[in-house]
N, C-alpha and C positions, 0 to 999 in steps of 0.2 A: 291184511294179516291172514294167515292160513294155519289150520291145524290139520295134521296128516296122521294116517294110520301107518302100520308097518308097511314097508316096501314103498313108501311115497304116495299112497293113494290119498287124495284130498278128501277130508271129511267136511270141512266148512271154510268159507272165506267170509271175512267181515271187515268193515271199516273200524270197528271197535276192537280194543284189546281182547283177545280170546286166547285160551279159555279163561273164564273168570275164576279166580281163586277165592272160593267161598270163605275159607277159614283163615286165610292169611294172604297178605299182599306180597307179591314177588315182582321185582323190577324186570327181570328177564326170565320168564318161565322157560325151562329147557325144551318144552314141546311146542312152543308157539314160534312162528317165523313170519317175517315180512315176505311178500312175494313180488317177483318181477314176472309179469305175465306175458308169455309167448305161447300162443295156442296153435297147435297143429292138429288138423282134422283130416280124416279121409273124406273124400268127396261126398260119399253117401251120408256120413255122420254130420258133415257140415250142412248138407241140404236138410237133414232131419232137424238139426239144431235151429236152423233159420226158420223153420216152419212151426216150431213149438211156441205155444203161448208163454208169456212170462208168468211166473208163479208168485206166490205171496212173499217168499224169501227174497227173490230178485227185486220185487217192488219195494220191499222194506229197506234192503241194503243198497239198492241201485248198483248191483254187481251182476253182470250178465252171466258170469260163470256159474252162479247159483242156479240158473235155468237148467244147465246141463246136469248138475247134481240132483236137482228136484225131479228130473225126468229119467234118472238112472244112467246117464252118460258119465262114465268115470273120467276123472281128471287125475293124472299122475304128475307129481312134482319132483324136481331134482334140486339138490343144494348147489349153490354156486358161491364163489368168493367175489364175484363181480359186483362192484358198487353201482348203484343206480340212483336216479332221482325219483323222489316220490312226487306224483302229480295227483293231488286230491282237490285242489282249488284253482281258480282262475290265476291267482298270483303264482302258484306253483308252475302252472303252464307257461306263464310269461317268463319266469326264471329259466325254465328248461329251454324255451325257444331262444332266449338270449345266450345261454351256454352253447346251444347248437350253432347259432350264428357265429359265435367266437371260434368254435371248433372249425367250422367250414371256412372262415376267413383265413385260417392258417394253412389250409390245404392248397396244394399246387395242382392246377388243372391244365391239361394240354389243350 
């Protein structure tokens, strides 16, 4: 899950539903989205990111993109209508691998 500011700047990523509606429960808050992560770095930024220590947010959520946010590296997000698989558990990974295998079995290779 991701919450963004104006113009697509990521504010926070979480495995939990965010943001939390304190006064009322909404099934689909208009400002929260699921994310499909494809990260593109300039070489210098990637080297910096790789050398940074993980912070408390990353350690708590187990989401490496929080390391970037904690250290001031912005992440910009774009909306897409592309459907994707959620992979949060070993079972999710096994289902995704099975789907991939089925997809590849239908491909014609020269």
